C-alpha positions in Angstrom: -219.2 151.6 177.5 -215.5 150.9 177.8 -215.0 154.5 178.7 -211.7 156.4 178.1 -209.3 153.7 179.2 -206.8 153.1 176.4 -205.2 149.9 175.3 -202.2 150.8 177.5 -204.2 150.9 180.6 -203.1 148.6 183.4 -204.4 145.1 182.7 -207.3 143.9 184.7 -205.1 141.2 186.2 -203.2 143.7 188.3 -204.3 144.7 191.9 -206.8 147.5 192.2 -205.3 150.9 192.8 -206.8 153.8 194.7 -207.6 155.6 191.4 -209.5 152.5 190.3 -211.8 152.8 193.3 -212.2 156.5 192.8 -213.4 155.8 189.2 -215.8 153.2 190.3 -217.5 155.0 193.3 -219.5 157.5 191.2 -220.8 154.7 188.9 -222.8 153.3 191.8 -224.9 156.4 191.8 -225.5 156.8 188.0 -228.8 155.9 186.4 -227.2 153.3 184.2 -230.2 152.3 182.1 -231.4 155.8 181.6 -228.0 156.9 180.3 -227.8 153.9 178.0 -231.3 154.6 176.6 -230.1 158.2 175.9 -227.1 156.9 174.1 -229.3 154.4 172.2 -231.2 157.3 170.7 -228.2 159.4 169.9 -226.3 156.5 168.3 -229.2 156.0 165.9 -229.8 159.6 165.0 -229.6 160.5 161.4 -229.0 164.2 162.2 -225.9 165.2 160.3 -224.3 167.2 163.1 -224.8 164.5 165.7 -223.7 161.7 163.4 -220.6 163.4 162.1 -219.7 164.8 165.5 -219.8 161.5 167.3 -217.9 159.6 164.6 -215.2 162.3 164.3 -214.8 162.3 168.1 -214.4 158.6 168.4 -212.0 158.4 165.4 -209.7 161.0 167.1 -210.1 159.9 170.7 -209.6 156.2 170.2 -207.4 156.3 167.1 -209.8 154.0 165.2 -208.4 152.4 162.0 -211.0 151.9 159.2 -208.7 150.2 156.8 -210.2 146.8 157.7 -213.8 148.0 157.4 -216.1 147.4 154.5 -217.0 151.1 154.5 -213.9 153.3 155.0 -215.3 156.7 154.5 -216.5 158.1 157.9 -219.1 160.3 156.1 -220.7 157.3 154.4 -222.3 155.8 157.6 -226.0 156.6 158.1 -225.7 156.7 161.9 -223.1 156.6 164.6 -224.3 153.0 165.4 -223.7 151.9 161.8 -220.2 153.2 162.2 -219.6 151.5 165.6 -221.0 148.2 164.4 -219.3 148.4 161.0 -218.8 145.3 158.9 -215.3 144.1 158.0 -214.2 144.0 154.3 -213.9 140.5 152.8 -210.6 138.9 153.8 -209.9 141.3 156.7 -209.8 138.4 159.2 -208.6 134.8 158.8 -210.5 132.1 160.7 -208.1 129.4 162.0 -209.0 126.0 160.5 -209.7 122.8 162.3 -212.9 121.2 163.7 -211.1 120.9 167.1 -209.8 124.5 167.1 -211.6 127.2 169.1 -211.0 130.8 167.8 -211.5 134.2 169.3 -215.1 135.2 168.6 -214.2 138.9 168.6 -211.4 141.5 168.2 -210.5 142.0 171.9 -208.0 142.2 174.7 -207.7 139.2 177.1 -208.7 140.3 180.5 -208.3 136.9 182.1 -208.3 133.3 181.1 -207.7 129.9 182.7 -209.6 127.2 184.5 -212.6 127.5 186.8 -211.8 126.8 190.4 -214.7 125.3 192.4 -217.1 126.9 190.0 -215.5 130.4 190.3 -214.1 132.6 187.6 -211.1 134.9 188.2 -212.1 138.5 187.5 -209.0 140.3 188.7 -206.3 139.7 191.2 -208.0 138.7 194.5 -211.5 138.8 193.0 -213.6 135.9 191.8 -217.3 135.5 190.9 -219.5 132.4 190.7 -220.4 130.8 187.3 -223.9 130.0 188.6 -224.6 133.7 189.1 -223.0 134.6 185.8 -225.3 132.2 183.9 -228.5 133.4 185.6 -228.6 131.4 188.9 -229.4 128.0 187.4 -227.1 125.4 189.0 -228.0 122.8 186.4 -227.1 125.2 183.6 -223.7 125.9 185.2 -222.8 122.4 186.1 -221.6 121.6 182.6 -218.8 124.2 183.1 -217.9 123.6 186.7 -214.3 122.4 186.1 -214.0 123.9 182.6 -212.1 126.8 181.1 -212.9 130.5 180.8 -211.6 133.5 178.8 -212.8 137.0 179.4 -212.4 139.2 176.3 -212.6 143.0 176.6 -213.7 145.0 173.6 -212.4 148.6 173.6 -214.0 151.4 171.6 -211.5 150.9 168.7 -212.3 147.2 168.2 -214.6 145.6 165.7 -217.9 145.0 167.6 -219.6 142.1 165.9 -219.4 138.6 167.5 -218.8 135.5 165.6 -219.0 131.7 166.3 -215.7 130.4 167.7 -216.3 126.8 166.7 -219.0 124.8 164.9 -222.0 124.4 167.3 -225.8 124.2 167.7 -227.6 126.8 169.8 -229.4 125.1 172.7 -230.5 128.0 174.9 -230.4 131.8 175.1 -230.8 133.5 178.5 -231.4 137.2 179.3 -230.1 138.1 182.8 -231.1 141.6 184.1 -228.6 143.7 186.0 -226.7 147.0 186.2 -224.6 148.6 183.5 -221.3 149.4 185.2 -218.4 150.2 182.9 -216.3 147.1 182.1 -213.0 149.0 181.6 -209.9 147.4 183.2 -210.0 149.9 186.0 -213.6 149.1 187.0 -212.9 145.4 186.6 -210.2 145.6 189.1 -212.3 147.6 191.6 -215.8 146.2 191.5 -216.3 142.6 192.9 -218.5 140.3 190.8 -218.8 142.9 188.1 -219.6 140.6 185.2 -222.2 138.7 187.3 -223.8 142.1 188.3 -224.2 143.6 184.8 -227.0 142.9 182.4 -226.1 140.1 180.0 -227.2 137.6 177.4 -226.0 134.0 177.7 -225.7 131.8 174.6 -225.4 128.0 175.3 -224.2 125.7 172.5 -223.6 122.0 172.0 -220.4 121.4 170.0 -218.3 118.3 169.1 -215.8 119.5 171.7 -218.4 119.6 174.5 -220.6 122.4 175.9 -219.8 126.0 175.1 -221.2 129.3 176.5 -220.7 132.8 175.3 -221.8 135.5 177.8 -222.3 138.9 176.2 -222.0 141.4 179.0 -223.6 144.8 178.8 -221.9 147.9 180.2 -222.3 151.6 180.7 -223.9 153.1 177.5 -224.1 149.5 176.2 -227.8 149.0 176.8 -228.3 147.2 173.4 -227.2 143.6 172.7 -228.5 141.8 169.7 -228.2 138.4 168.0 -228.8 137.5 164.3 -231.7 135.2 165.1 -233.6 137.3 167.7 -232.6 140.8 166.9 -232.2 143.4 169.6 -232.7 141.8 173.0 -232.1 144.9 175.1 -233.3 147.6 175.6 -235.7 147.9 177.3 -234.1 146.3 180.3 -236.0 143.5 182.0 -236.6 142.8 185.7 -236.5 139.1 185.5 -234.4 136.4 183.9 -235.8 135.0 180.7 -234.7 132.0 178.6 -235.4 130.7 175.1 -234.9 127.0 174.3 -234.1 126.1 170.7 -234.9 122.9 168.9 -232.0 121.9 166.5 -234.5 121.6 163.6 -236.5 124.8 164.2 -234.0 127.1 165.8 -230.9 128.7 164.3 -229.6 125.1 164.0 -225.9 124.4 163.3 -223.8 127.5 163.2 -220.4 127.3 161.4 -217.2 128.6 162.9 -216.7 132.2 161.8 -220.4 133.0 161.2 -221.7 136.3 162.7 -224.0 135.6 165.6 -224.5 139.0 167.2 -223.2 142.4 168.1 -222.8 145.0 170.8 -224.2 148.4 170.0 -221.3 150.0 171.7 -218.5 147.9 173.1 -218.3 145.5 176.1 -217.1 142.1 177.1 -217.5 138.5 176.0 -216.8 135.6 178.4 -216.2 132.2 176.8 -216.8 129.1 178.9 -215.8 125.6 177.9 -216.5 122.2 179.4 -214.0 120.3 181.6 -211.1 118.8 179.7 -212.7 119.8 176.5 -210.3 122.4 175.2 -206.9 123.7 176.3 -205.9 127.4 176.0 -203.0 128.2 173.8 -199.9 128.3 176.0 -198.7 131.7 174.9 -202.0 133.5 175.7 -201.9 135.9 178.6 -203.9 138.8 180.1 -203.3 142.1 178.3 -202.7 140.4 174.9 -204.8 141.6 172.0 -206.6 139.1 169.9 -208.0 139.3 166.4 -211.3 137.7 165.4 -210.6 134.1 164.1 -207.2 133.7 165.9 -206.7 130.3 167.5 -207.2 130.4 171.3 -207.7 126.7 172.2 -207.5 123.2 170.9 -208.9 119.9 171.9 -206.2 118.0 174.0 -204.3 115.2 172.3 -205.3 116.3 168.8 -203.5 118.2 166.1 -204.9 121.6 165.0 
């Protein structure tokens, strides 16, 4: 889970402070998956006291605005998970037009973005992790992104938690990578080396007209449940080995249009977007700490109008 860090917390791009390390140390000792399984049960409870108590706590603690939601009455949700993964009302988000335009797949805050350097992704100041490890240890899988771009998008508890397609594309492969479930809050991101390549995650690999695209859905503390619209809930239970599913364009999900829902976090976490070399260029005004809305333009194919 994205713990109690607020949107005003120091961005992940800043150097780690002593307090960041103090927050991270106890997490090494926690039974991550056991805690997440417990939250999985609580979040789906239809007990009135549990449901209303959790929803009211989150509304107050994280100042969640339901005005963009399809259901705006907190008491109308059947479970806390229904509240947390609530749908948006029609027209609540605008998807930027253009076949060559990549949009944000989520409501989120930019943790980092830029170009990969020798196959490494910037996590926080002074900390990098390897794209091969992030994608499950397969060098061939990672080669397509070696000199490409990346954007790490952090979903706080107040954000919309469904994930949408950022550009038209065809699903080629899905990979489940086992791991821990450390918090992905900015403080933990600054303190723990290789955090995103250590946590449990689901990798989605697409072919697009603008080159290869990967969306890495990173699990976190209390986020032991990641699902896609074509496969349902992938975790829990946690696995002990990497698994992959290959999809035929004709028999799999096929072509997915920009803006279509493709999955969700049952509780919040992080999405890492990877693009191929020279395929797309990030919008020049984007920077760490900036909040994005689903559908907002974040990159465009070079040399072409949006």
